[in-house]
N, C-alpha and C positions, 0 to 999 in steps of 0.2 A: 504493499499499500504506500502510496506517495504521501508525503507530509505537505500540509499547506502552510504558508507563512503569512504574516500580516502584510497588508498592502505596503509596498515600497521596500520590503525586505528581501534579501537574498541569502544564500548559504555563505557567500564570500564577502558580505559587508561589514564584518567584524562586530556584529551585534547591534540590535535596534535599541536596547536599554543599557544605560550605563549605571552599574550597581556600585561603583566606587572601587577603590584599591586595585584598579586595573582589570576588574571583571566586568564583562559585557555579556549580554545574552540575548537571544531571539526565540520566543515561543514558537513551537510546531503544533499544528493541529491535524486532526484526521478528517475534518470536513472543510469544504471551500469557504463556509461562512465564518470560519475560525471561532467556533464556539465550544469544540470538544478538544481539550488540550491533550496532546500526546507526550509532550516533554519540552525540554529547551535545548537548544544548541548554545554553548558558552565559549567565550574566548578569554584568554588571560595571558599575562607576560610569562612566557616560560624561561626559566633560567638555564635549562639545558638546550644546547644548539642542536636538537634532534628533530626540529620542525622547519626545514628550510622553506616550505611553501608559505609559512605564516610569518617568515621574517622576524623570528624571536617571539612570535605569538603562537599559542597552541589552542586547539579547541576540542570540545568534547560534548557529549550528549547525555541527558537524563532521559528516562522513559521506562518502558516496561522491562522487567528482568526475565530471563529464561527460567528462573527459579521461582516456583510460587511463594508468595509471601515476602519476597525480597525486592529490592529496587527502591525507587524513589516515589514519594507522594508529593503532590502539588496542591497548594491551597492558595486562596484569593485568586482563583483562576478567572474570575469575571473581570479582574483588573490586572492585566499583565505587567504593568508598571510597578505593582506591589506584590508580585509573586513570591511565595514562600516554597522552597524545596527542601524535603527532609528525606533522609538524613543528610549529612555534610557531603560536599563535593570534593574530591581529591584528584589531583593529576599525579599519576604514579611515575611520571617522567622526571618531574621537578619538585614535587612535594607541596605545590600550591594547594591549600587546604582551607576550607571555611564553609560558612553557612550562607545561603541566600534567604534572607528574612524580610518580608515586605518589600522586596525589590532592592534591598541593600546588601552588600557583601560584608559578612563579618568573618575576618581571617581567625584561624585557630592558632 
């Protein structure tokens, strides 16, 4: 299934919303009306030089997990600028780690 993005967003734009501390994100939806949140694609400054396509920035995704009962939950989905994602988000490449709470990044 293809993901739908908010108007004006692309998978290469570096994130529609600025959460602070270098974290940016774009919500992904399962429907063209963008009412059913699937997850987010996020970007962050990656301290490891393993992502040449992003010139020092890396991206990742939240969404459904292959293991039942695991993965991320998303709240405040009716207002993506104030989205909350749980549990925390971690880049295993560089260790960038924190929580997205009401649209703001809270580093660990």
